[in-house]
N, C-alpha and C positions, 0 to 999 in steps of 0.2 A: 720393684725389686732392683737392687743395686749390687755392685761389686766394687772392691777396693781398686782404685785406678792403678796404683803402683804394682798391684799383683800381676798385671799384664805387661809390665816392663820387659820381661825376658823375650817377648815376641819381637821387640825391636832389634836387638842384636842377632836373634835367630834369623830374621829376614835378611839382615846384612850378611850373615854367614852364607846365605844362598845367592848372594850377589844382587839383592834387591834393595831399592831405596825405600826405607820404611815410611818416610813422611807422606808421600802421596797415597800410600795404601791406608794409613791411619786416617787421613783426611777424607778419603773416599768412604770410609766407614762412619764419618761424622765425628771423629775424635780429634780434638786439638792436641798435638803432641805435648804441649806444655803441661797438660793435666797429669801426665805420667810422673811428674816430679813434685807434685803438690802433696804434702803430707795430709793423709786422711781424706783426700779427694775421692769422690765416688763417681762411677759410671753406671748407666742403666745396663741391665743384662742384655737389652736389645742391641746396644752399642757394642758390647763385648762379643755378642754372637756375630755382629756385622763384621768386626775386624777379623774374626776367625774365618768367616766365609770369604772375605777378601784375600786373606793369606792362602787359604786352600785353593782358591781359583788361580792365584799367581804362581804357586809352587807346584812343579810336576811331581814332586816326591810325596807319595801318600803317607809316608812314615815320618814326615817332618815333625809332628807333635812329640815324638819320642825324645827329641833333642832339647825340648823346652827346659827341662830341669837343669841342663848344663849351664844355663845362663842366669839361674836364680841366686839371689843373695838374701840373707836374713832381713836386711833393712826394708826389703820390698813388702814385708808383712808387718812393718812397724814393731811395736812392743811384743806382739804375739810371736813374731819371728825370733826375737831374742829370748822370750820365755821358752820357746822350743829349744833353742840352742843351748840353754843352760839347765835343762831338765835333767833329773837324776838318771832316768832310764828312757828308752824309746817308748815303753808303755806309758810312762808318765807324760812324755811329750805328746803322744798321740791322744791320750785322754784330754790333755789341755786343748789340743787343736779341735777335738770333737766338741768340747764345750763352747768354744768361741769361734767356730768356723764362720758364723754369720758376719764377723768382721771382714772376712775375705769375700764371701759370697753368700748373700741371703738365700735361705732355703737349701743351701748346699749342706751336706752332712757326711760324716764318716762314722762307721759303726765298727766296734771291736767285738769280735766273737771268739770265745775260747773254744777250740776244737777238742775232740775227744783224745787226741794224741798229745795234747799240751801246747800245740802251736796256736797262733792267733791269726785270725783272718781280719784284715783291715779292708772294709768294703765301702765304696763310694755310693752315696744315695743322693739323687738329684731332686727328689720330691717334686717332679713336674716342672723343673726349671727349663725354660725354653732355650737355654744356651747349649744343650747337649749336642755334640757332633763327634764323629770319630776322632778328629784331631784334638778336640778338647779332652776327651777321655784319655787319649794317649798322653797328653801334656800333664794331666793331673796325676796319673800313675807315675810318670817320669819325675814329677815334682816331689811326690812323697818319697820316692827312692832317693832322690838327691838330698832331701831333708834328713833322712836316716843316715846317709853317708857322711853328711856334715858332722853329725853327732858321733856316730859309731866308728867311722873311718871308711876309707875307700873299699875295704874288704867286705862291707855290708852287701849281702845278696839275699833277696827274698827266696823262700823255698819254692814259691809258685806265684805267677801272675796270671790272672784271668781277665779277659777282655770281652765285652758284649758284642762289639761289631765283628763283622766277618774279616778273615785275614786278607790283607792286600797281596798282590802278586809277589812282592819282595818282603821277606820276613827277617832278613839278616839284621837290620838295625834294632829290632826288638830283642833278639838274643844277645847282641853285642852290648846293649845298654843294661838290660835287666840281669843278664848273666845267669838265667835260670829258665826252667820250662815255662812256656807261655801258651795258654789255651785261649782260642778265639771262639766266637759264637757261644759265649758263656752266659749264665744267668746274671752275673754281677761283674762290675769292674772292681777288681780287688787284688790284693797281694797277701800272701801268707808268710808270716815271720815265725821262725822257730822260737820256742820259749826261751832257750838259752841266750838268744840274741836280744829279744825284746825286753828281757829283765836284767840284762847285764848293766853294771854301773858304768857310766860314761865319763871319759876323761874331762869333758867340758862342763860337767855338772857344777852348778853354783846355786844352791837353794835360795840364797838371799836375792840374787839378781832375777832368778826365775819367778819368784813370788812378787817382787816389785813390778816386773814387767807384766805379770798377770793382772795385778791391780790396775795398772794403767790401761790395759786392754778392757777391763770392766768399765772404766770411766768413759772410754771412747764409745763403747757399745751403748752405754746409758744415754749418751748424747745423741747417738745415731737413731735410736728407736725409743720413743717415749713410752711405748707399750711394754718395754722390758722392765717391769716394776722391780724384780729382784736385783737386776744389775744396777738400776738407778739407786736403790736403797743401799747396796754395797758401796757404790761410789760415794754416796752422801755420808755413810758411816766413816769411810776412810778420811774424808775431808773434815769431819767433825771430831774424830777421836782425840787429836792433840788438844782440843779445847777442853776436854774433860767432861764427865757427866753426860756423855752422848746417850740419847734416849729417843723413843719413838716420836715424842712431841717435837724435838729439835729437827729430826730427820724429816718428819712430815712437813714441817714449816719450810724446810729447805726445798722440798719438792712441790711446794705450793698446793698442799692438800691437807685435809684434816686427819688427825690420828685415826679416827674411825674409818675413814675412806681407805687409808693406807692399810689398816688391819684387814679390812674386807678384801682388798686386792691381793694381799699376801695369802690370806686364807684360800682364795680361789686358786692360787698356784701351789697350795699344799705346803706352805712354810710359814713360820712365825718370825716376827721381828727379833725375838730373843735368839732363835736359831741362826739367823743371818748375822747378828752381832757377834755371837760366839765364833761362828765360822770365819768371819772376817778377822777378828782378833787373833784367832788361832793360826790362821794362814800367815798373817803378818809376824806374829811371834816366832813362828818357825823360821821365817826368813831372817829376822833380826838375830835370833839365837845362833845362826850359822856364821854371823859376822862378829868375831870376838872384839872388834874395835868399838862395839856398842855395848855399854855396860848394862847390867840388869836394871839399874835404876833408870837409865835413859829409856830402855825398852818399856818399862812400866809407864812412864810419862807419855811416850809415843802412842801407847795403846789406850790412853785415857784413864789410867789408874792414878790415884792420889799419892800412892807410895809403893815401894817395891814389895812390901809384905802382902798388899792386896793382890798384886799381880801374881805373886808366888802361890797364894791360896787358890786363885782362880785357875791358874795353869794346872795345878795339882788336881783340881776338881775335874778339869776337862780331860786330862791325859793319864792321871794316876802317877805322874812324876813331877818333881820340882824342876823349874827351868834350868837351875844350875846342873842338875843331873843330865838333862838333855844336851846342854852345851858341851859336856865332857864325855858324851857317848863315844864309843869306838867308831873309827872312821867308816867301818863297814855298815853301820846302822844307817838306815834311811829315815831321818826325822820327819820328812814330809809324809811318808807312808804311815809312820807312827801316829802323826797328828790326824790323818784322815781316819784311821781306825778308831782312835780315841773319840773323835767327833761323833761318829756314828753310834758309839756306845754310851756316851755320857750326856748328850743333849737331852 
């Protein structure tokens, strides 16, 4: 199990804020500080746990993890961070993160649950990860709140935060940072977001950049884990689209396997090559259509169609709308949500 090295960068300035020299602390945990600046570098979860243990032993403040999010920047999560930052709503951002959280921490997970009153619970699931510590749980909740504040604005406040570990003697930092009720000794590490907040359109939304960064995230995950057949197929489709006539034979060849083997592996994961091809094309089309500098003819070629008419017919089949109609939708319409709904209905 591994974690993204740049994801623990905030711990460095956090230690400095407490007057500590981070370098010997990281080295004591077996981590070369240089790795924190290497794009896509990975650390073992044992090393990550070791640095958090080192930090916890050096700092007298049991609440230090709450301040972790204050030092986080989107670049620390690579393209996934920028996909988050340009998502249409917080729900869309959280959905993206839930799908690709393995980029940050293998076997880490977040779950979105709609509550009876319309609010949404965002719960952390560690799935047996050995890195769980009170300070890490605090840091992750702090991080998710920071992510939401970057998109929504500093006025973002959860309706409730629940924490599994027992309360420390000093509780002030939790209420000061989260600015909402905080419950300890809970069943889950989670935060509750009101429906009006999680579905509000965000000023930083950019569907074009969000989708392109999502596709880059898929590529990285495909290289990271060879067993992630779906992500590897999506990445290969993206690479092959502009060549035209992308098909299962060309993708299987790119992945160094037979078409029969690829079909079998996809079947085991409950998906077909055709579904992945449509899903990938539709996601890219949604991104391209949001950028008016790219003509419909160019979009058709980028998606592997021989002509614009073929693209128009395919897009109408997928969504029930012509691409020109989607391009000129009212600003209030969310084309990504439209595409997702259409994909489930028409494949």
